[in-house]
N, C-alpha and C positions, 0 to 999 in steps of 0.2 A: 792203357794207352801205349801208344808207339811214335816214335819221334817222326817227323817229317821235316823234309829239307827242301831248299828251293834249288841246291845243286849238290852232288855228291864228289866232285873232281877232288875237293879237298880232302875227303876222306879216303879216297883212293890213293892220292899222293901220301898220304899217311902211312899206308899199307907199305907202300915202296920204302919212305925213308926212315919209319920207326920200328916196322917189323921185317922189313928185308924180303918182302914178297915181290917177285918180278911181276911185270905187266903179264907175261906170259901165263904165270901161275893163277893170276885173277880171271884171265880170260879162260882158263880151262875149266875153273871151277863155276863160271858164269854159264859155258855151254854145259857142263855137267848137271847143273840145275833143271835147264830145259830137258836134256836127256832122260834123267829121272823121270820127270813129269810125263813124258811120253811113254817111257816103258811100263809106267804104272798104269797106263790107260789103253795101249793098243798091243796086241799080239805082233809077233814078228811077221815079217813079208808084207806088211803094209805099205802103200806107195806115200812118200814124203817129198814134199817139195821144200827148199829152203831158198827164200829170195834174198840175196846179200848186195848190200851197198859197197862201196869203195872204201869205206872206215872201218873203224874199230867195231863197230856194231856188225858190220859183214864179216868181219874176221871171226866174231863169236859165232856166227851162222858156219863159217868153214870150219870151225873146232867141231861144232854139233854134228856136222855132217860125217866127218871124221869117226865120232863116236858112235853114231847109227849105223854104219855103212855095212857091217856084217850082219845086222839084224834085220835091216828095212832095205826096201829099194828106194835108194835116196838119189834124188837130182837136184843139181843146184843152178840156180839161174844167177848170173851176175848182171846187175843193171849196167854197171861201166866198170871199166878197168881197176882193180885194185889199186890204192894210192899208198895206204901208211905201212910203213915198214913191217910192223908186226903183222898186217893183214897179208902182205907178200910170203912172209915166212909161213904164215897158214894155209895160203893157196898152196904152196909147194908139199906142205905135209898131205894136204887133202889130194893132189895129183898122185902123190906117192902111193896112196892106198887104193887108187882106182875110181874116184869119185866121179860120177857121171855129171859133168857139166853141160847144160843144155842151152840152145840158141832162141828157143821159143817155148813159153810157158804153154802146158798143155790143161786139160779140164778135168782130168780124172786122177785126183788124189785124195788120200785118206785124212792127211795133214798137211797143213800149210803153216809155214814158219815165216814170219816176217822180221827179216835183220837187215832194213834198209837202211834207217836212220838212227832208231833209238831215240835218246834226248839229244841227238845232234841236229837236229832241222832247225836252221837259222833263217829261212827265208821261203816266201810262198812256193808251192810245188809247181813245176813247170809241166807241159804238155805230156812228155815223156812218162814221168813219175805219176801222172795223174792216170793215165792208162796202164802203166804197171799195177798200181795199187786198185784200181776198176777191176782189172782181170784176176786180181788176188780174191777180192770181195764176192766176185761172181763164181769162183768155184766152191760147190757143195762138198765143204770138208771142216773138220776140226781145227780151228785157227788160233795159233799161238804168236803173240808179239814179244820179241826180245827186247827187254827195258821199257820200251813205249812204242804204243803203235803208230805207224808211220803216218805223218799228216798232223799229228799233234806235235805244237813247239814248245819249249820249256816254261812258256807260260800258261799252258794248256789251252791254247788257242787253235783254231781250224780253219785255214784259209780257203779250202775247197773239199777234196775228199780225204777220207781217214780210212785207214785199214780196221777193219771191224772183228775185233779179236775175241774169242770167246774165253781166253785165259790171256792175261799179261804177266810175264814173269820179269819182275823189275830188279836190277842188278843192284846190290848190297844194302839198299834203303830205300824208303818210299819218297817219291819228289812228289813237290805239291802240284805239279802240272798234271798228276794223274787225277785229281780230285775237284778239278773244275767241272761245272756243270755241263760244259761243251763235251767234255771227254766220257761222261759217263756212260754215254750209248755205245763207246768203241772199246773201252777198257776189259769189259767182261769181268772175270774174277780176278784178284791181283794175288799174285803169290811173289815173295820176296827171295831172291837168290843169296845163297852164302858165297862167298869169295874166297872163302880159304880161312877166314879168321872168324871169331865169336862175335855175335853183335855188340856184346859188351867192350871188345876192344875196337871194332870198328867204327861205331856210333860214337857220337859225342851227344850232349843234351841239347836239345832243341827248343824254342819258344814256339813251335807248331807241334802238335799233338793230334795223333788219329785216334777217335775213339772206338771202343770195341765192346761187344756184347757184355764183357766180364768187367766192364766199369759201370755197368748197371748197378745202383744202391737205392734199395727202396726205402719208404719212410719207415722208421724203427719205433714200436711204442714198446719199451722194455720195462715200463714201470706200471704196477699194476693200481696205485692209489692216484688215480688220476680222473679228469672230468673233462666236459667239453671245452671249457676253458684253457685245458692245459694244451693244447694243440692249434692255438691261434684262431684268429677271427679275420676273415677275408672280407673287404667290401669292393664289390663289383657294381661299377656305375653302368647302370642301364642307359640305352639312347633311342634312337627312333626306331631301329630295329632290334627290339628286345631280345629278341630269340637268341642272337648272337651272344650277349651277355649271360643269357640262361644256360646256354651250352658251357660256357666257361665255368658257371656257377656249379652245376652239375657234374662236372668234370672234377672241378676241387674238390667238392662233397666226397666223392668215391676214392679222392688220392691223399686224404689223411686229414684235412683242416676241419678243426671241431666246429666252427661256426661260418656262415656264410650271411650277410647282409647284401641285398640287391638296394643300390641308392637310386630311387625313383620314386614317383608319384604314382606308380600304378601299383595297385594291390592285387590285380590279378595274377598271382604267380603260384608257383608249386608250395606245396604245404611245408617242404623241408626247407624254404628259403625265406628267410626273415626280410623285411623291407623298412625302409626308413628314408626321408628326404634329406637327412644330414649324416655325416660320418659319426658311428657309434663311438663312445669315449674309449672303449676297450679294440678297437681295430688294430690288427697288426702290420697290415699290408693292404695296397688298393690295386684294383686292376681296372684299366680304363681304355675305351677305344673302339672295344668290339661292337658293330654295330651303332656307335654312338651319335653319327651326324656331326653338325656343328653348335647346335645349342646344349649347353651344361653348364652346372653350376660350377664357375672357377675356383670358388673358395674352398671347395674340396680338396683340391691340390696344394692348399696352403699348410703343409704338413712336412716333416722330415721323417714319414713313414717310408719304408720301402714301396716302390710304385712300378708296376708294370705298363708300360705305353704301348697299345698296339694298335693296327689299322686306323681309323679315320683320324685319331688324334695326332698321328706322325705327320700330318699335312698342316696342322695349326702351330702359328708361332708361340703359343703358350709353352710349347716343348723347350723353346730356348732358355726359359727360367730355371729348367731342371738339368741340363746337362752338365752342370759342374756340381752336382750334388752325389753322395753316395748312396748305394742301394737303390740304382735304378737300372731298370731293362727295356731294351726296345727290342720289338720284334717284328721287324719289317719284311715284308715281300720286296721284290726287285723294284716295282714302280714305286712303292712308298719310300725305300731308301734312296732313290733318285730324287724325290721331294725332299728327304732330309738333307742330302748332300747340298742341295739348292739353298733349302732355307738358313744353312749353316755357314754359308759362302764358301764351301769347299770346291764345290764343282757343280756345273748345269751340264748334265749329261743325259745321253739316251739310254733307255732300258738294254739296247743293245749293246752299247759301248760297257755298260755296268757289267752285262754277262760274259764279256770278253775280257774282263780285268777285275773281278770280283774280289781277289785277295788283296788288289792295289788300292781299290776305293773303300774297302773295309778297314784296311789299315790305316790311310789318312785321317778317316773319321775317329778311328779308336786312339790315336797319336793326339789329334786336336782334344779329345774328350776322354782321357785315361781311365777315369773313374767309372763309365759306363760300361755296361755289358750289351753287346748288340750280337742278336740272333738274327743273322741273315737268312731268309727262306730260300729254299730251292732244291735242285736234285742231289747235291750235297749240302747239309745244313753248315753254316760257319757261325761259330761262335767265337767273338773275341772281347778282350778286355786288355786296354793298353798295347802292350807288344805280344801278349800271348792269345794264341788263335787254338781253338779246338775244332777239329772237322768230324762232322759226323756223317758218316757214307751210308748208313744201313737203312735209309729212305727207299721209298719205291712209288711208283703210279698209283699204288693203291691209295695214297694219301691224296689224290688229287679230286677231291671233292668240298662242296661247299660246308663249312663248320670243322673242318679238318684244323685251321688255324686257331678258332675258337677253343679248341680242346687243347691245344698247346698252351694258349694262355692260360687256361685253368689249371694245368698242370703246373707250369711255372711259379704263377702268382699261390697256388696252395702251400708249395714248398717255402716260398718267401714267407707268408702267414706264419708258417710253422717255425720260423727261425733260421731257416737255413741261408746261406750267402747267397747274394744276388748271382754269382758265378756258379755256384754248385746248383742252386735251384734251376738254372737255365740250361747246365749240361744234363742233369738228371731228367728234367722234364723233356728235352730232347730225345734222350735216349728211350724212356718209356713211350713217348710218341711213337717214335719208329719202329720200336722193337714189338709194341702190342700190335701194330698193324701188320708186323710180319707173320705174327702168330694166326692171324686171321685165315681161317683155311677155304673161304669162298673164294668166287673169281675176283680177279683184280679190279675189276670195274664195279663191284657191287657192295664193296666196303663202305659205311655209312656212319653218322654219329652214333648211332644206338650201338652199333657192333662195335665200333672200336671203344666206346666206354666200358663196355662188356669186356672186352679184352684186357683193358686196363685193370678191372678188377680181379682179374685171375694171373695176373703175372706173378 
C-alpha cells in the first residue's frame, strides 16, 4: 500500500523548512523525472512539444525543455505570460540555452507534455484553454501530464475538456484527485516523481491508501488436520433471481469456504450447494441481497454474525437496523449508494452528483457509521471504514458484465465466513476480483462469470 493525500503542499513545505531544499531543487528533480521517462522511451532527435502555463507547473515544463534541448527538437508554447518568480527565472534559463518558443501549436510531434496547470486548476476552463487542450489532444503523439492532466481539478472533477495522457508523472506523492472515476480515462499510467528526497522522509502517514498487486494475500490452509468445518460455513440468501445468489455461492466455494448453504425453498440447486429454509446453527457468515427482490424472511438477519449486504437489500429500510453493528460490509454501486444516503438522511443526491464527489459522500457515510465497511463500486473501487480509505485502481472495463458484482460478493463473504475481519475480507476480495480479471487473456469485452471464476481458481 502507498500513501495518498488530499494535497502535498504541506509535504513540499517540509522539504523547504526541515530539509533545507529550495524550491529550485524540487523543480529540477520534478523535471528530471519527466526527462528520464522520455529518454527511456524515445531516441534523440524526436520532436517534443511542451505546453506551459504561467505558474509553477509551467516552470517545471521550462526546466524540462532545458534538460531535453540538446537531445531532442524541443518547442515550448506559453499559454500566457509567466507570472511566478521562480517561473520567470526558469524562463530566463530556457532562453539562455536557445529554447525554441513558438506562437502556434503545430500538429507534428512525437511527444506532447502538458504543463499547463498541474494540481493548480481551481476554476472551470475558459474558451482559450479549452481550445489549447483540444489542440493537444488532437495531436497523434505520446502524451505526458506533469503532476495532473490539465482539466482535472483538485477534487478530481472535470468541468468540460481534459488533457488525455498516456502517462501522468505526479510530483512527490499520490494525490486523491488522480483516483476519481472521472479521471480514470485521462490519467493513463501513473508514475511518482522523486523531488530530491526519499519517500520515507518526504511522505507522512495518511489515512488514505492506494492498493497494489503486492497487497494481495490469498487464503492460507497451513494445517493438515482439518475438515470442511474448519473453513467456515457461509449462508447465501437466495431471492427472486436465484442465479445471482448461486454465482456468489459458486465463487465462495472456489475461494476457500468449507461449506455453503443457500437459504431458499427451492431444492433445484447445484449438488455442491446445500439448501435450507432457515439459518444453519453452524453458520459463520451471511451474504444477502444478490437477486433478492423485496420478499425474504427478515428473521434471518436477527443475528450478530458477520453479514455482507449487496444489491436489492440496500434499498430496504431493514438495513438501518444493522448500521451500528460490527462485522457488516456493504457493497453498493453508485445508484445503490445514493439510495443508502437517502435512507440514512445523509443526503438526497443524483448519481451524477455522487460521481463528482465520491470521496466526500463516502466519507460522510462512514463517519456517521464508523463500524461499517463500505465498498463503493466504480472505475476505481473505494473501500472505507471510519476515516480509513483504501483505493483499488486495478479494475478495468473487463468487469462490466452481469454477475461481476455477485462474484465480488462471493469473494468477500467467503473470507468473512473463514474468520477474516470485515475490512480485510473486503480489501482482499476486491483485489482478487480485479487482479483475476486482469489475468484474463481474452478480449476486454468477452469476460464472463465462468471465465472470471476460472481465473480466481488459478491465482
